[in-house]
C-alpha positions as CSV (number, residue, x, y, z in Angstrom):
1,M,-21.1,-1.2,-8.5
2,S,-22.1,2.1,-6.8
3,V,-25.0,3.8,-5.0
4,S,-27.0,6.5,-6.6
5,E,-27.2,10.1,-5.3
6,N,-30.5,9.2,-3.4
7,E,-29.1,6.2,-1.6
8,R,-27.5,6.2,1.8
9,W,-23.7,6.4,1.9
10,P,-21.6,5.1,3.5
11,I,-23.4,1.8,3.2
12,E,-21.5,0.2,6.1
13,P,-21.2,1.5,9.7
14,G,-17.8,1.8,11.2
15,D,-15.2,4.0,12.9
16,Y,-15.1,7.0,10.5
17,M,-15.8,10.6,9.9
18,L,-17.4,12.0,6.7
19,G,-15.8,14.9,4.8
20,S,-16.7,16.4,1.4
21,P,-18.8,14.3,-0.9
22,E,-16.8,15.8,-3.8
23,S,-13.4,14.7,-2.6
24,P,-11.7,11.8,-4.4
25,L,-9.7,10.8,-1.3
26,A,-10.5,8.1,1.4
27,I,-8.1,7.7,4.3
28,S,-7.7,4.8,6.7
29,T,-5.5,5.1,9.8
30,L,-5.6,1.2,10.0
31,S,-5.6,0.4,13.8
32,D,-4.1,3.7,14.9
33,E,-6.7,5.2,17.1
34,E,-4.4,8.0,18.3
35,L,-3.6,9.1,14.8
36,F,-7.3,8.9,13.8
37,G,-8.1,11.3,16.6
38,L,-5.4,13.8,15.6
39,L,-6.4,13.8,12.0
40,A,-10.1,14.1,12.9
41,K,-9.3,17.3,14.9
42,R,-6.7,18.9,12.6
43,M,-7.7,17.9,9.0
44,D,-9.9,20.0,6.8
45,R,-12.9,17.9,6.0
46,G,-12.9,19.3,2.5
47,K,-9.7,17.3,1.9
48,Y,-11.3,13.9,2.2
49,A,-14.5,12.0,1.5
50,I,-14.1,9.7,4.5
51,L,-11.6,9.3,7.2
52,G,-11.7,6.1,9.3
53,M,-10.0,3.1,10.9
54,T,-9.7,-0.4,9.7
55,R,-8.9,-2.7,12.6
56,T,-9.3,-6.3,11.2
57,Q,-8.2,-8.2,8.2
58,N,-11.6,-9.6,7.3
59,I,-14.7,-7.6,8.5
60,G,-12.8,-4.3,8.7
61,V,-11.4,-4.7,5.2
62,E,-14.8,-5.8,3.9
63,K,-16.5,-2.6,5.3
64,L,-13.8,-0.4,3.9
65,V,-13.9,-1.8,0.4
66,R,-17.7,-1.8,0.3
67,N,-17.9,1.9,1.3
68,V,-15.1,3.0,-1.1
69,A,-16.5,1.0,-4.0
70,A,-20.0,2.4,-3.4
71,N,-18.8,6.0,-3.9
72,P,-18.0,6.6,-7.5
73,R,-16.1,9.9,-6.7
74,I,-13.4,8.1,-4.6
75,T,-10.4,7.3,-6.7
76,L,-7.6,7.3,-4.0
77,L,-7.3,5.3,-0.8
78,A,-4.5,6.4,1.5
79,L,-3.3,3.9,4.2
80,V,-1.6,5.7,7.1
81,G,-0.7,5.1,10.7
82,R,0.3,2.1,12.8
83,D,-0.9,-1.3,11.6
84,S,-1.7,-4.3,13.8
85,E,1.4,-6.3,14.5
86,E,-0.5,-9.6,14.9
87,A,-2.8,-9.3,11.9
88,P,-1.7,-6.3,9.7
89,V,-4.5,-4.9,7.5
90,A,-2.5,-3.0,4.9
91,P,-1.0,-6.1,3.1
92,V,-4.5,-7.5,2.8
93,I,-5.8,-4.3,1.1
94,L,-2.8,-4.1,-1.2
95,E,-3.0,-7.8,-2.2
96,L,-6.7,-7.4,-2.9
97,S,-6.1,-4.4,-5.0
98,R,-3.3,-6.2,-7.0
99,R,-4.9,-9.6,-7.5
100,G,-8.5,-9.7,-6.4
101,L,-10.1,-12.7,-4.7
102,D,-9.9,-16.3,-5.8
103,D,-12.9,-18.6,-6.4
104,D,-13.2,-19.2,-2.7
105,L,-13.5,-15.5,-1.8
106,G,-10.1,-15.5,-0.2
107,L,-6.5,-14.4,-0.8
108,L,-3.1,-15.5,0.5
109,V,-1.2,-12.8,2.5
110,G,2.1,-13.5,4.1
111,G,1.5,-17.2,4.2
112,R,-1.9,-16.7,5.8
113,R,-5.2,-17.2,4.1
114,V,-7.7,-14.4,4.6
115,R,-11.4,-14.9,3.6
116,L,-13.5,-11.9,2.6
117,S,-16.8,-13.7,2.2
118,N,-19.0,-10.6,2.4
119,L,-17.6,-8.9,-0.7
120,S,-19.3,-9.4,-4.0
121,P,-17.2,-9.9,-7.2
122,E,-18.8,-6.6,-8.5
123,E,-17.6,-4.7,-5.5
124,V,-14.0,-6.1,-5.7
125,D,-13.9,-5.4,-9.5
126,E,-15.1,-1.8,-8.9
127,F,-12.6,-1.2,-6.2
128,R,-9.7,-2.6,-8.2
129,R,-10.7,-0.7,-11.4
130,R,-11.3,2.7,-9.9
131,V,-9.3,3.1,-6.7
132,Q,-5.5,3.6,-6.4
133,V,-4.2,2.5,-3.0
134,V,-1.4,4.8,-1.7
135,D,0.5,2.8,0.9
136,L,1.8,5.2,3.6
137,S,1.3,2.7,6.4
138,G,3.7,3.3,9.3
139,S,3.6,7.1,8.7
140,R,2.3,8.8,11.9
141,D,3.5,12.4,11.6
142,P,0.3,14.4,11.2
143,E,2.2,17.3,9.5
144,V,3.6,14.9,6.8
145,I,0.2,13.3,6.3
146,L,-1.6,16.6,6.1
147,R,0.8,17.9,3.4
148,I,0.5,14.7,1.4
149,A,-3.3,14.8,1.7
150,D,-3.2,18.4,0.3
151,G,-1.6,17.0,-2.9
152,L,-3.9,14.0,-3.2
153,S,-7.2,15.7,-2.4
154,A,-7.8,17.8,-5.6
155,P,-11.2,16.6,-7.0
156,R,-10.7,14.4,-10.1
157,G,-14.2,13.1,-10.8
158,P,-15.0,9.5,-11.6
159,T,-12.4,7.5,-13.5
160,A,-13.0,7.6,-17.3
161,A,-11.1,6.5,-20.3
162,P,-8.6,9.3,-21.2
163,T,-9.0,11.2,-24.5
164,R,-6.6,13.3,-26.4
165,S,-8.6,16.4,-25.7
166,S,-8.7,15.9,-21.9
167,P,-5.5,17.1,-20.1
168,A,-3.9,14.5,-17.8
169,R,-4.1,15.3,-14.0
170,Y,-1.1,14.9,-11.8
171,V,-0.1,15.5,-8.2
172,K,2.8,17.7,-7.4
173,L,4.4,17.1,-4.0
174,E,7.5,18.1,-2.0
175,A,9.4,14.9,-1.2
176,L,9.1,14.2,2.5
177,D,11.1,11.6,4.4
178,D,9.5,9.5,7.2
179,P,11.7,8.3,10.0
180,D,9.3,5.5,11.0
181,V,10.4,2.0,10.0
182,V,7.7,-0.6,9.4
183,L,8.9,-4.2,8.8
184,D,7.6,-6.2,5.9
185,S,5.3,-9.0,7.1
186,R,6.9,-11.3,4.6
187,G,10.4,-10.9,6.0
188,F,13.7,-9.2,5.1
189,F,16.7,-9.5,2.7
190,I,20.4,-10.0,3.2
191,I,22.5,-8.9,0.2
192,Y,26.2,-9.3,-0.5
193,V,28.6,-9.6,-3.4
194,D,30.4,-12.9,-4.1
195,R,33.6,-11.8,-5.7
196,A,34.9,-15.3,-6.3
197,R,31.9,-16.1,-8.5
198,S,31.2,-12.6,-9.7
199,R,27.6,-12.8,-8.5
200,I,25.2,-10.8,-6.4
201,I,23.6,-12.9,-3.6
202,C,20.2,-12.0,-2.3
203,E,19.0,-14.1,0.7
204,H,15.4,-13.9,2.0
205,Y,14.4,-14.6,5.6
206,D,11.0,-14.8,7.1
207,P,10.0,-12.7,10.1
208,L,11.3,-15.4,12.4
209,G,14.7,-15.3,10.8
210,R,14.5,-18.5,8.9
211,K,16.1,-18.5,5.4
212,T,13.5,-19.1,2.7
213,A,15.3,-18.3,-0.5
214,E,18.6,-17.5,-2.1
215,I,18.6,-15.6,-5.4
216,S,21.9,-15.0,-7.3
217,G,22.7,-13.2,-10.5
218,T,24.6,-10.3,-12.0
219,S,21.7,-8.0,-12.7
220,A,19.8,-6.1,-10.0
221,K,16.7,-6.0,-12.2
222,A,16.7,-9.8,-12.7
223,I,17.0,-10.4,-9.0
224,Y,14.3,-8.0,-7.8
225,K,11.9,-9.2,-10.5
226,T,12.5,-12.7,-9.3
227,A,11.8,-11.7,-5.7
228,I,8.6,-10.0,-6.8
229,R,7.5,-13.1,-8.8
230,M,8.2,-15.3,-5.7
231,G,5.9,-13.0,-3.6
232,L,8.6,-12.1,-1.1
233,L,7.5,-8.5,-0.6
234,S,4.3,-7.0,0.6
235,R,5.3,-3.3,1.0
236,L,6.2,-0.8,-1.7
237,D,8.8,0.9,0.5
238,H,10.5,-2.4,1.0
239,A,10.5,-3.0,-2.7
240,A,12.1,0.4,-3.3
241,Y,14.7,-0.4,-0.6
242,L,15.5,-3.7,-2.3
243,G,15.9,-2.2,-5.7
244,R,18.2,0.5,-4.3
245,E,20.5,-2.0,-2.5
246,L,20.6,-4.3,-5.4
247,A,21.6,-1.4,-7.7
248,R,24.4,-0.5,-5.3
249,A,25.5,-4.2,-5.2
250,E,25.5,-4.3,-9.1
251,C,27.6,-1.1,-9.2
252,S,30.0,-2.7,-6.7
253,L,30.3,-5.8,-8.8
254,S,31.2,-3.9,-11.9
255,T,33.6,-1.4,-10.3
256,G,35.2,-3.5,-7.6
257,E,34.3,-1.1,-4.9
258,E,33.3,-2.5,-1.5
259,Y,29.6,-3.1,-1.0
260,V,28.1,-3.0,2.5
261,Q,24.3,-3.3,2.8
262,D,22.5,-0.2,4.3
263,R,25.5,2.0,4.1
264,A,24.4,5.6,3.2
């Protein structure tokens, strides 16, 4: 579902600035008003189609998705900045992108049900089909974000089925670390090696510190895939962290070397 060249865009009002109509990139600073102001002043408008804020899990997400789905040139949505602690928006957008809505126009995020009643199935399908969500939530360094945007903002045109004659497009970026730590809304993991049983033990705790699951095995891959199937993660950086630590634990199990979680 999209608007034609002659129709008004964006179709929803909100806290945003418009950039280049040719850019494939949309950026949301979530509820981070300070970062929005910094990027609005410092960022070349040719680097993005729309730069805005998304403050709420329901109406805010609905407006964002409707505007992005209505512009056929947008193929990337970058989430940056500080999210709301009480009702984080990034997990809702990520879950919508991964799974879509159920028959009751809702989705379950972090044990909480969120209804998006003002989105049509066509808008959700278009958003999921065409737009890749790049989760950089928690990143607040303008220099880091500007450099990442440089790599993401090359025009790509509407998504189309690839052919053998059309070269693949790719983004080339210098790896940049981000010192900000953003906790996963679904909790955290404690990992240790049980030498007596020759097993890796992966315990999950909710944000209040209550144990919700214990997964054991000898393979890092089997454990993190089980955690994903159980819906215990909502952030890509947390998933990467879990995979890294489980790989270290598996190596420790096979070599007999000591394993201590988080040790560099």
